[in-house]
C-alpha positions in Angstrom: -169.7 14.4 8.6 -166.7 16.2 8.7 -163.9 17.0 5.8 -160.3 17.8 5.9 -159.9 21.3 5.2 -156.6 19.7 2.9 -158.5 17.5 0.9 -161.6 20.0 0.4 -158.6 22.7 -1.0 -157.2 20.1 -3.3 -160.8 18.9 -4.1 -161.6 22.5 -5.0 -158.3 23.0 -7.1 -158.8 19.5 -9.3 -162.5 20.8 -9.8 -161.5 24.1 -11.0 -158.9 22.4 -13.1 -161.4 20.3 -15.0 -164.1 23.5 -15.3 -161.1 24.9 -17.9 -160.3 21.7 -19.6 -163.5 20.7 -20.4 -164.2 25.1 -20.8 -161.3 24.9 -23.1 -163.1 21.9 -25.2 -166.1 23.3 -25.6 -164.5 26.7 -26.9 -162.6 24.8 -29.5 
């Protein structure tokens, strides 16, 4: 399977954002 670089980058950014959100929630 071949992934489109664009969608891969966008998915990675979303993944990082989710990690930050969950990290903040866990911190609180």
